[in-house]
C-alpha positions as CSV (number, residue, x, y, z in Angstrom):
1,M,12.7,-15.4,31.1
2,R,9.0,-14.7,31.3
3,H,7.1,-13.8,28.1
4,V,3.6,-12.4,28.4
5,I,1.6,-12.3,25.1
6,L,-1.5,-10.1,25.1
7,G,-4.0,-11.6,22.5
8,A,-4.8,-15.2,21.7
9,G,-5.5,-14.8,18.0
10,P,-3.2,-16.1,15.2
11,A,-0.4,-13.6,16.0
12,G,-0.4,-14.5,19.7
13,V,-0.5,-18.3,19.1
14,I,2.2,-18.3,16.5
15,A,4.4,-16.1,18.7
16,A,4.0,-18.4,21.7
17,E,4.8,-21.5,19.6
18,T,7.9,-19.8,18.1
19,I,9.2,-18.8,21.5
20,R,8.7,-22.3,22.8
21,K,10.6,-23.8,19.9
22,H,13.6,-21.6,20.5
23,A,13.5,-21.2,24.3
24,P,12.4,-24.5,25.8
25,A,12.8,-23.4,29.4
26,D,11.2,-19.9,29.2
27,E,7.8,-19.2,30.8
28,I,5.0,-18.2,28.4
29,V,1.7,-16.7,29.3
30,L,-0.9,-16.3,26.6
31,V,-3.7,-13.9,27.5
32,G,-7.1,-14.0,25.6
33,D,-10.3,-12.1,26.5
34,E,-12.8,-14.7,25.2
35,P,-14.0,-17.9,26.8
36,E,-13.3,-20.2,23.8
37,P,-10.0,-21.7,22.9
38,P,-7.9,-19.5,20.6
39,Y,-9.6,-19.3,17.3
40,S,-9.5,-17.6,13.9
41,R,-12.0,-14.8,13.2
42,M,-11.4,-15.4,9.5
43,A,-13.1,-18.8,9.9
44,I,-16.4,-17.4,11.2
45,P,-17.9,-16.9,7.7
46,Y,-17.3,-20.7,7.1
47,L,-19.2,-21.4,10.4
48,L,-22.1,-19.2,9.2
49,M,-22.1,-21.2,5.9
50,N,-22.3,-24.4,7.9
51,N,-19.1,-25.6,6.3
52,I,-17.5,-26.2,9.7
53,G,-18.6,-26.4,13.3
54,E,-17.2,-24.2,16.1
55,P,-14.2,-26.5,16.7
56,G,-13.3,-25.9,13.1
57,T,-12.5,-22.3,13.9
58,Y,-10.0,-23.3,16.6
59,L,-6.4,-22.4,15.7
60,R,-5.1,-25.7,17.1
61,H,-7.3,-28.8,17.3
62,D,-5.6,-30.9,19.9
63,A,-7.2,-30.2,23.3
64,D,-3.9,-30.6,25.1
65,H,-1.8,-28.5,22.5
66,Y,-1.0,-25.6,24.8
67,D,-0.4,-27.8,27.9
68,R,2.0,-30.0,25.9
69,L,4.0,-26.9,25.0
70,C,3.8,-25.5,28.6
71,I,2.0,-22.4,27.4
72,T,-0.3,-21.0,30.1
73,L,-3.6,-19.9,28.7
74,R,-5.0,-17.0,30.8
75,R,-8.4,-15.4,30.4
76,G,-8.4,-11.6,30.8
77,R,-8.2,-8.3,29.1
78,A,-5.4,-5.8,29.5
79,I,-6.5,-2.4,30.9
80,R,-3.2,-0.8,31.7
81,L,0.5,-1.2,31.0
82,D,3.2,-0.1,33.4
83,A,6.2,-0.3,31.1
84,A,8.6,1.0,33.8
85,A,7.5,-1.6,36.3
86,R,7.3,-4.3,33.6
87,K,3.7,-5.4,34.4
88,V,0.3,-5.5,32.8
89,E,-2.9,-4.9,34.8
90,L,-5.9,-7.1,33.7
91,D,-9.6,-6.4,34.0
92,D,-10.0,-8.9,36.9
93,G,-7.6,-6.7,39.0
94,E,-4.6,-9.0,38.8
95,S,-1.3,-7.9,37.3
96,L,1.1,-10.0,35.3
97,A,4.9,-9.3,35.5
98,F,7.0,-9.8,32.3
99,D,10.5,-9.8,31.1
100,R,9.4,-9.6,27.4
101,L,5.9,-8.5,26.3
102,L,4.2,-8.9,23.0
103,I,1.2,-6.7,22.3
104,A,-1.0,-8.8,19.9
105,T,-4.4,-7.5,21.0
106,G,-5.8,-7.3,17.5
107,S,-8.7,-5.0,16.7
108,S,-12.4,-4.5,17.4
109,P,-15.4,-3.4,15.3
110,A,-15.6,0.3,14.9
111,T,-19.3,0.9,15.6
112,P,-20.7,4.1,14.1
113,P,-22.7,6.5,16.4
114,I,-26.2,5.7,15.0
115,P,-29.4,6.0,17.1
116,G,-30.6,2.5,17.8
117,I,-27.5,0.7,17.0
118,D,-26.9,-0.6,20.5
119,G,-30.4,-2.2,20.7
120,P,-31.4,-5.8,20.1
121,G,-31.2,-7.3,16.6
122,V,-28.0,-5.5,15.7
123,R,-24.7,-7.5,15.7
124,S,-21.2,-7.3,14.6
125,C,-19.7,-10.4,13.0
126,W,-16.5,-10.6,15.0
127,T,-16.7,-13.2,17.7
128,L,-18.1,-16.7,18.1
129,A,-20.8,-15.2,20.3
130,D,-21.7,-12.9,17.4
131,A,-21.8,-15.9,15.1
132,R,-24.2,-17.8,17.4
133,A,-26.6,-14.9,17.5
134,I,-26.5,-14.4,13.8
135,M,-27.2,-18.0,13.1
136,D,-30.2,-17.8,15.4
137,L,-31.6,-14.8,13.4
138,A,-30.4,-15.3,9.9
139,K,-33.0,-17.9,8.8
140,P,-34.1,-18.5,5.2
141,G,-36.4,-15.6,4.1
142,S,-35.4,-13.3,7.0
143,R,-34.6,-9.7,6.1
144,V,-31.0,-8.9,6.8
145,L,-29.4,-5.5,6.3
146,Q,-25.6,-5.2,6.4
147,M,-23.8,-1.9,7.0
148,G,-20.5,-1.9,5.1
149,A,-19.2,-3.5,2.0
150,G,-15.4,-3.4,2.6
151,F,-13.1,-6.5,2.4
152,I,-14.4,-8.0,5.6
153,G,-18.0,-6.9,4.8
154,C,-17.9,-8.8,1.5
155,I,-16.8,-12.0,3.2
156,I,-19.6,-11.7,5.7
157,M,-22.1,-10.8,2.9
158,E,-21.2,-14.1,1.1
159,A,-21.8,-16.1,4.3
160,L,-25.2,-14.4,4.9
161,A,-26.3,-14.9,1.3
162,S,-25.6,-18.6,1.6
163,R,-28.2,-18.8,4.4
164,G,-31.0,-17.9,2.1
165,V,-31.8,-14.5,3.6
166,E,-33.2,-11.4,1.8
167,L,-30.0,-9.4,2.0
168,S,-29.5,-5.6,1.6
169,V,-26.0,-4.0,1.8
170,V,-25.5,-0.3,2.6
171,E,-22.0,1.2,1.8
172,M,-21.3,4.8,2.3
173,G,-18.6,4.8,-0.4
174,D,-19.5,5.3,-4.0
175,R,-18.6,1.7,-4.8
176,M,-18.1,-1.7,-3.1
177,V,-14.7,-2.4,-1.4
178,P,-13.7,1.3,-1.8
179,R,-10.4,0.9,0.2
180,M,-9.4,-2.0,-2.1
181,M,-10.8,-1.2,-5.5
182,G,-11.0,1.7,-7.9
183,P,-14.3,3.0,-9.3
184,T,-14.4,0.6,-12.3
185,A,-13.6,-2.5,-10.3
186,G,-15.8,-1.6,-7.4
187,G,-18.7,-0.9,-9.7
188,M,-18.2,-4.3,-11.4
189,I,-18.3,-6.1,-8.1
190,K,-21.6,-4.2,-7.2
191,D,-23.1,-5.2,-10.6
192,W,-22.1,-8.8,-10.0
193,V,-23.5,-9.0,-6.4
194,Q,-26.8,-7.5,-7.5
195,S,-27.1,-10.0,-10.3
196,K,-26.9,-12.7,-7.5
197,G,-29.9,-11.3,-5.7
198,V,-28.3,-9.0,-3.2
199,T,-29.6,-5.4,-3.1
200,V,-26.7,-2.9,-2.7
201,H,-27.0,0.8,-1.7
202,T,-23.8,2.7,-2.4
203,G,-23.3,6.3,-1.5
204,A,-25.6,5.9,1.5
205,K,-25.4,5.3,5.2
206,V,-27.7,4.2,8.0
207,V,-28.8,7.2,10.0
208,E,-31.3,5.6,12.4
209,I,-32.5,2.2,13.5
210,E,-36.1,2.3,14.9
211,R,-38.0,-0.5,16.6
212,P,-41.9,-0.7,16.6
213,G,-43.5,0.1,19.9
214,A,-40.6,2.3,20.9
215,S,-40.9,5.0,23.5
216,G,-38.2,6.9,21.7
217,P,-35.7,6.5,18.8
218,G,-33.8,3.3,18.9
219,Q,-35.9,1.7,21.6
220,G,-38.4,-1.2,21.4
221,Q,-38.4,-4.8,20.2
222,G,-36.7,-5.7,16.9
223,Q,-35.5,-9.1,18.0
224,G,-38.1,-11.8,18.0
225,G,-40.8,-9.2,17.5
226,A,-41.8,-6.7,14.8
227,P,-39.0,-5.9,12.3
228,M,-36.7,-2.9,12.7
229,L,-37.0,0.1,10.4
230,V,-33.7,1.2,9.1
231,R,-33.5,4.7,7.8
232,L,-30.9,5.6,5.2
233,S,-29.3,8.9,4.3
234,N,-30.8,8.6,0.8
235,G,-34.3,8.9,2.2
236,R,-35.2,5.2,2.0
237,T,-36.5,3.1,4.9
238,L,-35.9,-0.7,4.9
239,A,-37.4,-3.3,7.2
240,A,-34.9,-5.7,8.8
241,D,-35.1,-8.6,11.2
242,L,-31.3,-8.5,11.7
243,V,-28.8,-5.7,11.1
244,I,-25.1,-6.5,10.8
245,S,-22.5,-3.8,11.4
246,A,-19.4,-4.3,9.3
247,T,-18.1,-0.8,9.0
248,G,-14.5,-1.4,9.8
249,V,-12.2,-2.1,12.7
250,K,-9.9,-0.2,15.0
251,P,-6.7,-1.5,16.8
252,N,-7.2,-2.4,20.5
253,I,-4.6,0.0,21.9
254,G,-6.6,2.0,24.4
255,F,-4.9,0.4,27.4
256,L,-1.6,1.8,26.3
257,K,-2.5,5.4,27.1
258,D,0.2,7.0,29.3
259,S,2.2,3.8,29.1
260,G,5.1,5.4,27.2
261,V,4.6,3.0,24.2
262,L,4.3,5.1,21.1
263,C,1.1,4.7,19.1
264,L,-0.4,6.4,16.1
265,L,-3.1,4.4,14.3
266,G,-1.5,1.3,15.8
267,V,1.5,0.5,18.0
268,L,4.6,1.8,16.2
269,T,7.3,-0.9,15.6
270,D,10.7,-1.1,14.1
271,E,12.0,-3.7,11.7
272,H,12.3,-6.1,14.6
273,L,8.7,-5.5,15.7
274,Q,10.0,-3.8,18.8
275,T,8.3,-0.7,20.1
276,N,10.1,2.4,21.4
277,V,10.3,0.6,24.8
278,P,13.0,-2.1,24.8
279,G,11.6,-5.6,25.4
280,I,8.1,-4.7,24.4
281,Y,7.0,-5.8,20.9
282,A,3.8,-5.7,18.8
283,A,2.4,-7.8,16.0
284,G,-0.8,-8.3,14.1
285,D,-3.8,-6.0,13.6
286,C,-2.7,-3.6,16.4
287,A,0.8,-3.1,15.0
288,E,1.9,-0.4,12.7
289,A,4.8,-1.7,10.5
290,F,6.8,-0.5,7.5
291,D,5.2,-0.8,4.1
292,K,8.1,-1.1,1.6
293,V,6.0,0.0,-1.4
294,T,4.7,3.2,0.0
295,G,7.6,3.9,2.4
296,K,5.2,4.5,5.2
297,A,4.2,2.8,8.4
298,I,0.7,1.1,8.1
299,V,-1.6,-1.1,10.0
300,S,-2.1,-4.1,7.6
301,A,-4.9,-6.1,9.2
302,I,-4.5,-9.4,7.3
303,Q,-3.6,-12.7,8.7
304,P,-0.5,-13.5,6.6
305,N,1.1,-10.3,7.7
306,A,0.1,-11.0,11.3
307,A,1.8,-14.4,11.1
308,D,5.0,-12.9,9.7
309,Q,5.1,-10.2,12.3
310,A,4.5,-12.7,15.1
311,R,7.4,-14.9,14.1
312,V,9.8,-12.0,13.7
313,A,8.8,-10.5,17.1
314,A,9.0,-13.9,18.8
315,L,12.5,-14.6,17.5
316,N,13.7,-11.2,18.7
317,M,12.1,-11.8,22.1
318,V,14.3,-14.8,22.6
319,G,17.5,-13.1,21.4
320,R,17.5,-14.4,17.9
321,E,17.8,-11.3,15.7
322,A,15.2,-11.3,12.9
323,T,14.1,-8.6,10.6
324,L,10.7,-8.0,9.0
325,R,11.1,-7.5,5.3
326,G,8.1,-5.1,5.4
327,V,4.4,-5.5,4.8
328,T,2.4,-5.0,1.7
329,Q,-1.2,-4.3,1.3
330,I,-2.5,-7.7,-0.1
331,N,-6.2,-8.6,-0.6
332,V,-7.7,-11.4,-2.7
333,L,-11.4,-11.6,-2.4
334,D,-14.0,-14.1,-3.6
335,T,-17.4,-12.3,-3.8
336,L,-20.1,-14.8,-4.6
337,G,-17.8,-16.4,-7.1
338,L,-16.2,-13.3,-8.6
339,I,-12.4,-13.2,-7.8
340,S,-10.8,-9.8,-7.3
341,A,-7.3,-8.8,-6.1
342,S,-5.6,-5.7,-4.9
343,F,-1.9,-5.2,-4.2
344,G,0.2,-2.4,-3.0
345,A,-0.4,1.2,-4.0
346,W,-3.4,0.4,-6.2
347,E,-4.4,4.1,-6.4
348,G,-1.1,5.0,-7.9
349,V,1.8,7.2,-6.7
350,P,2.6,10.9,-7.5
351,G,4.3,11.1,-10.9
352,G,3.5,7.5,-11.7
353,E,2.0,6.0,-14.8
354,H,-0.9,3.6,-15.2
355,V,-2.8,1.4,-17.6
356,E,-6.3,0.0,-17.4
357,M,-8.3,-2.5,-19.5
358,T,-11.9,-3.7,-18.9
359,E,-14.0,-6.4,-20.4
360,R,-17.5,-6.0,-19.0
361,G,-20.5,-8.4,-18.8
362,G,-20.7,-12.1,-19.5
363,A,-21.7,-15.0,-17.3
364,D,-18.4,-14.7,-15.3
365,G,-18.9,-11.0,-14.4
366,G,-16.2,-9.7,-16.8
367,R,-12.6,-8.9,-16.4
368,H,-10.6,-5.8,-15.3
369,L,-7.0,-5.1,-14.9
370,S,-5.4,-1.8,-13.6
371,L,-1.6,-1.5,-13.2
372,Q,0.1,1.4,-11.4
373,F,3.8,2.1,-12.0
374,G,6.4,4.2,-10.1
375,G,9.4,4.6,-12.3
376,D,10.0,1.2,-13.9
377,R,8.4,-0.8,-11.0
378,L,4.9,-2.1,-10.5
379,V,3.7,-0.4,-7.3
380,G,0.1,-1.5,-7.2
381,C,-2.7,-3.2,-9.1
382,N,-6.4,-4.0,-9.2
383,A,-7.7,-7.1,-10.9
384,I,-11.0,-8.8,-11.5
385,G,-11.2,-12.2,-13.1
386,W,-7.4,-12.5,-13.8
387,T,-7.0,-15.4,-11.4
388,E,-4.0,-16.8,-13.3
389,H,-2.0,-13.6,-12.7
390,V,-2.6,-13.2,-8.9
391,G,0.8,-14.7,-7.9
392,V,2.7,-12.8,-10.6
393,M,1.1,-9.5,-9.5
394,R,2.0,-10.1,-5.9
395,G,5.5,-11.1,-6.8
396,L,6.1,-7.9,-8.9
397,V,4.7,-5.6,-6.3
398,E,6.2,-7.2,-3.2
399,G,9.6,-7.8,-4.9
400,Q,9.7,-4.3,-6.4
401,V,11.2,-5.9,-9.5
402,P,12.8,-3.4,-12.0
403,L,10.9,-3.9,-15.2
404,G,13.2,-1.9,-17.6
405,E,11.8,-2.0,-21.1
406,W,9.0,-4.3,-19.9
407,K,7.2,-1.4,-18.3
408,D,6.5,0.1,-21.7
409,R,5.4,-3.2,-23.0
410,L,2.9,-3.5,-20.1
411,L,1.6,0.0,-20.7
412,H,0.9,-1.1,-24.2
413,D,-0.5,-4.6,-23.2
414,P,-1.1,-5.2,-19.5
415,T,-1.9,-8.8,-20.1
416,L,1.8,-9.6,-20.5
417,L,2.3,-9.8,-16.8
418,M,3.5,-13.4,-16.8
419,E,6.1,-12.7,-19.5
420,A,7.3,-9.6,-17.7
421,Y,7.7,-11.5,-14.4
422,L,9.6,-14.4,-15.9
423,A,11.9,-12.1,-17.8
424,C,12.6,-9.5,-15.1
425,A,12.4,-11.5,-11.9
426,Q,14.7,-14.2,-13.3
427,A,17.1,-11.6,-14.4
428,Q,17.1,-10.0,-11.0
429,H,17.7,-13.4,-9.3
430,H,20.6,-14.1,-11.7
431,H,22.2,-10.7,-11.0
432,A,21.9,-11.3,-7.3
433,L,23.7,-14.7,-7.6
434,V,26.5,-13.2,-9.7
435,K,26.9,-10.3,-7.3
436,A,27.1,-12.8,-4.4
């Protein structure tokens, strides 16, 4: 049996290792499109902070790891899938035949169509090559403008701030992390970040990047010369030595056009991570899997979900039936020392109830808690500063634990999360044991 895995990120590596564990004689080809050994993008901010060197980003640290497991590392990028012929065409003109295929191609930065964005001095923060360029330009005192203050953007922002730059952040939403936090929580994060010396422009977007000496918009120097002039939709113009684009990502699924593999936002999968084409699976940031809280298929681009999906896909690829329990939107974020968390349907559900409490100010940035209920279950929440409740919130949302009378208690006092969890989750476990 020959397994081809497209994508050498965490999902691809975990899938390859899982296949090898359960199918010692099968052939495994792991295809990555970057020159470095397989690495974690989530480690790049720590590289920018000088907490680790480049080898610290590698997913496996033994140089012979893949050789020992008889996993063939192949550099290339998939440009076309012929599902009927069971082969993948790579950008170097070669084709790889497969018996089982895992699509774990991840995602790429979604670059907005802004005049000047493709010129020098503008980088994403997505690859090790990006990191090297950023470290060359983000020196103490340099002026850095970052576009985007979402989850990934806030992680990048913290890394940049640690380098002693003059940092400005531009977010088109009305608050920071708008896809993770409600207005109150997002506003509190903005206040905290600004108190730490970062300038934040919300409700604004970059409309043009100019470079001195240009013959036209978006042309000229900018890198190693005069600063760029970044024009915002609110009428302001900011000087920048470096611009970071962190405006979101999109799944790498373009090569699947006309392949017969069904895609919406990502590659559609069933509970076994199999696509609509038998023997072809998907996992990670490019996969669209079932969210048990919302009841919809979603792309959940976080590493824990990618790892779970990879294991389930790999087991099914070697004939060991496994089922994904579902994915849940999970985000825990440390923004310059302020801990925030978001789980599940944090915006609420139709007909649901909610409760919110906020303690503003203070040296710790204040605290905020927002709970969303559907029936007698916690379906989502936002939290700032409630670090001791993070595990409980996740357990209640992921486990869809019936709260019974505890729902009304939480509506009256949302700080009783731990008590509610102990009472209801234990009762659910006991009922399951008795029923068994």
